[in-house]
Legacy VTK file of the C-alpha trace (Angstrom):
# vtk DataFile Version 3.0
C-alpha trace
ASCII
DATASET POLYDATA
POINTS 76 float
16.949 -13.064 18.499
14.525 -10.901 20.460
14.140 -8.567 17.460
13.165 -11.518 15.271
10.591 -12.659 17.830
9.107 -9.160 18.035
8.978 -8.932 14.260
7.325 -12.333 14.004
4.816 -11.356 16.683
4.026 -8.168 14.797
3.658 -10.038 11.520
1.516 -12.690 13.186
-0.796 -10.016 14.538
-0.956 -8.384 11.110
-1.683 -11.722 9.484
-4.590 -12.365 11.835
-6.070 -8.883 11.434
-8.780 -8.825 8.759
-7.691 -6.787 5.745
-10.792 -4.611 6.069
-9.510 -3.268 9.404
-6.025 -2.471 8.174
-5.386 1.142 7.236
-5.197 1.794 3.517
-1.802 3.229 2.671
-0.486 4.766 -0.495
0.793 2.481 -3.259
4.360 3.551 -2.533
4.190 2.606 1.138
2.351 -0.644 0.365
5.050 -1.573 -2.159
7.781 -0.781 0.377
5.990 -2.782 3.057
5.539 -5.662 0.635
9.244 -5.685 -0.275
10.251 -5.607 3.399
7.780 -8.327 4.339
8.933 -10.589 1.522
12.567 -10.136 2.515
11.688 -10.873 6.138
9.783 -14.015 5.144
12.702 -15.178 2.973
15.137 -14.697 5.841
12.900 -16.603 8.237
12.625 -19.373 5.643
16.407 -19.601 5.530
16.723 -19.502 9.328
13.890 -21.818 10.389
12.837 -23.679 7.244
9.660 -23.419 5.245
7.452 -25.338 7.699
8.161 -23.331 10.871
5.325 -21.367 12.467
7.368 -18.156 12.307
7.916 -18.620 8.593
4.242 -19.368 7.939
3.198 -16.255 9.856
5.619 -14.117 7.854
4.318 -15.454 4.523
0.739 -14.949 5.755
1.621 -11.306 6.367
2.932 -11.053 2.790
-0.374 -12.456 1.528
-2.323 -9.930 3.603
-0.314 -7.074 2.106
-0.943 -8.443 -1.380
-4.666 -8.617 -0.600
-4.612 -5.056 0.714
-2.837 -3.917 -2.451
-5.407 -5.705 -4.661
-8.250 -4.229 -2.626
-6.825 -0.738 -2.990
-6.372 -1.228 -6.728
-10.028 -2.245 -7.210
-11.411 0.592 -5.075
-9.478 3.503 -6.553
LINES 1 77
76 0 1 2 3 4 5 6 7 8 9 10 11 12 13 14 15 16 17 18 19 20 21 22 23 24 25 26 27 28 29 30 31 32 33 34 35 36 37 38 39 40 41 42 43 44 45 46 47 48 49 50 51 52 53 54 55 56 57 58 59 60 61 62 63 64 65 66 67 68 69 70 71 72 73 74 75
């Protein structure tokens, strides 16, 4: 359970960090991070339901990664 809390805390911090301050990674690492974040959000959805704060934070992190990917696509 502690691992899940640490992961949620990390994702929450990532979700509240403006995309402009996040490091720009290669497409491959962004895609891998996106896949992992989506899987994590799905698991939290199954564990806590779709309205839990942990779940919302995880899906917010997915959205931030998608925004970072779109930003990278438009600036390269």
